[in-house]
C-alpha positions as semicolon CSV with decimal commas, in nm:
position;residue;x (nm);y (nm);z (nm)
1;M;-0,559;1,748;1,322
2;S;-0,478;1,428;1,475
3;N;-0,305;1,131;1,343
4;H;-0,450;0,793;1,446
5;P;-0,572;0,615;1,081
6;L;-0,673;0,383;1,332
7;G;-0,967;0,563;1,520
8;A;-1,005;0,760;1,215
9;V;-1,053;0,428;1,096
10;L;-1,354;0,271;1,387
11;C;-1,501;0,653;1,350
12;A;-1,538;0,630;1,008
13;L;-1,775;0,269;1,028
14;L;-1,874;0,337;1,316
15;A;-2,009;0,676;1,117
16;A;-2,147;0,412;0,882
17;A;-2,349;0,189;1,116
18;L;-2,593;0,472;1,231
19;F;-2,604;0,645;0,881
20;A;-2,680;0,342;0,720
21;V;-3,013;0,317;0,973
22;A;-3,095;0,727;0,888
23;A;-3,094;0,554;0,465
24;V;-3,330;0,303;0,604
25;T;-3,561;0,478;0,786
26;Q;-3,525;0,788;0,579
27;H;-3,561;0,623;0,252
28;R;-3,912;0,471;0,419
29;A;-4,064;0,750;0,499
30;A;-3,982;1,005;0,208
31;A;-4,055;0,825;-0,023
32;T;-4,433;0,772;0,062
33;V;-4,485;1,156;0,017
34;P;-4,698;1,189;-0,287
35;E;-4,499;1,482;-0,487
36;G;-4,707;1,782;-0,464
37;A;-4,760;1,791;-0,117
38;A;-4,550;1,925;0,060
39;L;-4,204;1,763;0,168
40;V;-4,023;1,917;0,499
41;G;-4,388;1,943;0,665
42;S;-4,547;1,616;0,613
43;L;-4,161;1,412;0,654
44;M;-4,150;1,652;1,000
45;R;-4,474;1,483;1,060
46;D;-4,356;1,108;1,004
47;P;-4,156;0,912;1,320
48;R;-3,985;0,726;1,082
49;W;-3,800;1,031;0,937
50;W;-3,718;1,239;1,284
51;A;-3,579;0,861;1,343
52;G;-3,344;0,856;1,076
53;I;-3,250;1,300;1,175
54;V;-3,113;1,032;1,518
55;G;-2,895;0,811;1,322
56;D;-2,804;1,096;1,109
57;V;-2,698;1,289;1,395
58;G;-2,514;1,032;1,560
59;G;-2,396;0,939;1,289
60;Y;-2,205;1,296;1,119
61;A;-2,085;1,318;1,531
62;A;-1,869;1,057;1,457
63;Q;-1,736;1,177;1,145
64;V;-1,650;1,425;1,282
65;A;-1,421;1,240;1,490
66;A;-1,267;1,077;1,242
67;L;-1,187;1,372;1,057
68;A;-0,995;1,479;1,369
69;L;-0,823;1,218;1,330
70;G;-0,763;1,125;1,013
71;S;-0,809;1,276;0,639
72;V;-1,088;1,339;0,441
73;L;-0,953;1,037;0,178
74;L;-0,921;0,788;0,460
75;V;-1,286;0,867;0,623
76;Q;-1,491;0,957;0,330
77;P;-1,443;0,613;0,122
78;L;-1,485;0,438;0,454
79;L;-1,874;0,578;0,488
80;V;-1,973;0,378;0,118
81;S;-1,995;0,011;0,351
82;A;-2,331;0,236;0,518
83;L;-2,479;0,032;0,268
84;V;-2,280;-0,319;0,374
85;F;-2,428;-0,283;0,654
86;A;-2,774;-0,180;0,558
87;L;-2,811;-0,504;0,376
88;P;-2,880;-0,676;0,646
89;L;-3,116;-0,380;0,810
90;S;-3,350;-0,334;0,406
91;A;-3,383;-0,700;0,437
92;R;-3,498;-0,763;0,765
93;L;-3,739;-0,460;0,704
94;N;-3,886;-0,566;0,435
95;G;-3,918;-0,945;0,563
96;R;-3,653;-1,051;0,205
97;R;-3,354;-1,255;0,213
98;I;-3,041;-1,163;0,101
99;T;-2,860;-1,342;-0,232
100;G;-2,566;-1,460;-0,240
101;R;-2,473;-1,242;-0,537
102;T;-2,557;-0,915;-0,280
103;W;-2,294;-1,041;-0,086
104;A;-2,067;-1,038;-0,361
105;T;-2,124;-0,768;-0,453
106;A;-2,059;-0,635;-0,096
107;L;-1,753;-0,795;0,011
108;A;-1,568;-0,671;-0,335
109;L;-1,653;-0,323;-0,215
110;T;-1,514;-0,422;0,116
111;A;-1,153;-0,551;-0,075
112;A;-1,157;-0,225;-0,257
113;L;-1,196;-0,002;0,090
114;A;-0,949;-0,293;0,246
115;I;-0,696;-0,152;-0,106
116;F;-0,711;0,123;-0,123
117;L;-0,631;0,232;0,203
118;L;-0,414;-0,063;0,224
119;V;-0,153;0,094;-0,064
120;G;-0,303;0,431;-0,131
121;D;-0,239;0,492;0,260
122;P;-0,368;0,879;0,274
123;T;-0,156;1,093;0,437
124;A;-0,343;1,490;0,612
125;G;-0,247;1,766;0,408
126;N;-0,408;2,172;0,580
127;S;-0,714;2,129;0,690
128;I;-0,714;2,459;0,792
129;A;-0,629;2,610;0,329
130;P;-0,756;2,968;0,333
131;L;-1,041;3,131;0,156
132;R;-0,826;3,201;-0,145
133;D;-0,678;2,829;-0,243
134;W;-1,047;2,719;-0,152
135;T;-1,190;3,026;-0,464
136;V;-1,176;2,818;-0,846
137;S;-1,289;2,460;-0,670
138;L;-1,576;2,606;-0,492
139;I;-1,674;2,818;-0,778
140;V;-1,644;2,547;-1,043
141;L;-1,822;2,321;-0,762
142;L;-2,185;2,556;-0,746
143;C;-2,190;2,558;-0,969
144;A;-2,167;2,251;-1,102
145;I;-2,463;2,176;-0,807
146;G;-2,665;2,507;-0,962
147;G;-2,646;2,385;-1,329
148;A;-2,786;1,970;-1,196
149;I;-3,074;2,140;-0,940
150;A;-3,159;2,432;-1,275
151;I;-3,190;2,063;-1,512
152;G;-3,397;1,795;-1,274
153;A;-3,668;2,129;-1,173
154;E;-3,725;2,051;-1,561
155;S;-3,648;1,737;-1,643
156;P;-4,001;1,572;-1,740
157;D;-3,835;1,237;-1,600
158;P;-3,871;1,121;-1,253
159;A;-3,574;0,891;-1,254
160;R;-3,343;1,227;-1,358
161;R;-3,476;1,428;-1,159
162;A;-3,408;1,168;-0,857
163;L;-3,027;1,146;-0,911
164;L;-3,004;1,485;-1,048
165;F;-3,107;1,595;-0,666
166;G;-3,007;1,290;-0,581
167;A;-2,560;1,367;-0,734
168;A;-2,591;1,721;-0,580
169;G;-2,721;1,684;-0,236
170;G;-2,413;1,397;-0,180
171;A;-2,167;1,671;-0,382
172;L;-2,239;1,939;-0,122
173;F;-2,281;1,645;0,188
174;G;-1,934;1,583;0,052
175;L;-1,815;1,963;0,020
176;A;-1,999;1,948;0,381
177;A;-1,744;1,692;0,467
178;A;-1,396;1,870;0,407
179;L;-1,500;2,136;0,549
180;T;-1,578;1,926;0,878
181;I;-1,193;1,906;0,910
182;G;-1,132;2,214;0,880
183;V;-1,379;2,264;1,198
184;T;-1,263;2,006;1,398
185;D;-0,889;2,179;1,386
186;L;-0,972;2,525;1,470
187;A;-1,186;2,379;1,827
188;D;-0,799;2,432;1,939
189;R;-0,855;2,755;1,860
190;G;-1,149;2,812;2,095
191;P;-1,495;2,837;2,109
192;G;-1,413;3,252;1,884
193;A;-1,174;3,120;1,631
194;V;-1,508;2,867;1,469
195;L;-1,775;3,107;1,500
196;S;-1,548;3,342;1,364
197;S;-1,414;3,177;1,001
198;W;-1,628;3,078;0,761
199;Q;-1,599;2,733;0,773
200;L;-1,807;2,685;1,037
201;W;-2,101;2,912;0,826
202;G;-2,019;2,716;0,470
203;L;-2,051;2,388;0,656
204;V;-2,426;2,475;0,757
205;C;-2,482;2,596;0,538
206;A;-2,381;2,265;0,247
207;G;-2,538;2,005;0,563
208;L;-2,910;2,189;0,499
209;A;-2,911;2,251;0,165
210;G;-2,664;1,888;0,109
211;I;-2,980;1,732;0,347
212;Y;-3,288;1,927;0,158
213;L;-3,237;1,815;-0,168
214;Q;-3,106;1,454;-0,043
215;Q;-3,577;1,387;0,045
216;R;-3,674;1,593;-0,276
217;A;-3,418;1,338;-0,475
218;Y;-3,629;1,045;-0,219
219;Q;-3,979;1,230;-0,362
220;V;-3,953;1,341;-0,665
221;G;-3,841;0,990;-0,810
222;P;-3,700;0,542;-0,753
223;L;-3,463;0,589;-0,521
224;T;-3,296;0,418;-0,744
225;A;-3,130;0,694;-0,937
226;S;-3,151;0,838;-0,626
227;L;-2,955;0,665;-0,362
228;P;-2,621;0,554;-0,554
229;A;-2,620;0,971;-0,671
230;V;-2,614;1,104;-0,324
231;T;-2,377;0,818;-0,179
232;I;-2,097;0,781;-0,475
233;A;-2,107;1,256;-0,502
234;E;-2,025;1,305;-0,141
235;P;-1,708;1,036;-0,144
236;I;-1,615;1,157;-0,530
237;V;-1,719;1,547;-0,388
238;A;-1,532;1,541;-0,071
239;A;-1,128;1,346;-0,176
240;V;-1,223;1,565;-0,511
241;L;-1,084;1,849;-0,242
242;G;-0,894;1,691;-0,021
243;A;-0,683;1,658;-0,300
244;T;-0,686;1,977;-0,493
245;V;-0,750;2,247;-0,211
246;L;-0,673;2,059;0,111
247;D;-0,262;1,832;-0,054
248;E;-0,397;1,576;0,100
249;R;-0,162;1,325;-0,093
250;L;-0,167;0,860;-0,149
251;R;0,156;0,710;-0,044
252;T;0,258;0,531;-0,251
253;N;0,467;0,448;-0,581
254;A;0,298;0,358;-0,972
255;F;0,257;0,033;-0,982
256;G;0,044;0,155;-0,672
257;L;-0,165;0,382;-0,828
258;I;-0,274;0,163;-1,129
259;V;-0,371;-0,044;-0,794
260;V;-0,536;0,225;-0,648
261;A;-0,703;0,385;-0,976
262;V;-0,830;-0,034;-0,999
263;S;-0,964;-0,053;-0,593
264;V;-1,149;0,265;-0,664
265;V;-1,280;0,181;-0,947
266;V;-1,429;-0,136;-0,827
267;M;-1,559;0,091;-0,560
268;C;-1,786;0,350;-0,784
269;A;-1,967;0,038;-0,950
270;T;-1,991;-0,185;-0,640
271;T;-2,111;0,217;-0,449
272;I;-2,358;0,202;-0,783
273;R;-2,490;-0,102;-0,711
274;L;-2,553;-0,223;-0,380
275;S;-2,717;0,127;-0,353
276;R;-2,972;0,043;-0,696
277;M;-2,963;-0,315;-0,473
278;Q;-3,085;-0,139;-0,208
279;A;-3,363;0,065;-0,328
280;E;-3,576;-0,235;-0,462
281;T;-3,587;-0,326;-0,194
């Protein structure tokens, strides 16, 4: 992995913009599918969903480029800025104005992101960590995801189902992001090294399962429950895996860690708030 923070930031922001376009179009498509209908079949007949897939593919390509240039701890928090890009797009499509409170929340999120990156100064770690280093984290994460899916499937409350399916999908996206950084580094060793790596196939499985759970979450309950769960679970899981498995670190002192912790709390709160605002439109 190269160490080019500016390039990683620019690619991550481009990915966030493309993911915003995808999110807005996919929300509108998935939310119109009745719960008893075949989700995948209905979505595949909707041009809006395919437009969202194009945005997702472009966004993921930009995310891969960002992870090739910087660490998970640097790239993943930036992707929540997709909510800021989505604000004007959602407002235009729905014929609504963006309120002052919404812009203030977006500015608070942007400021918290900037503080996290400037004060925390995330470093790269061991992107190609062996499977044994992943074992404990993978077991804990997959058990948590399985538990969320099981509880969500049995819950009679649509909002709770949407939240749990969304959190499970977001967690799988976070796992996929952490695996992506290893796959990009293995690419330097040739196609054989990539195709024979467990990271590639783990990435494919996590990505496909995450996409299904995300669309399922949009289908079974209100977007005000599912969208915040998807949005916040991905960077949290990716950051935890980056710190615990990939040995990524923040280069700062004790006071800096306090500032970073406050910025993370602000990021989480504003992300949840903006997600709810977007879903309500």
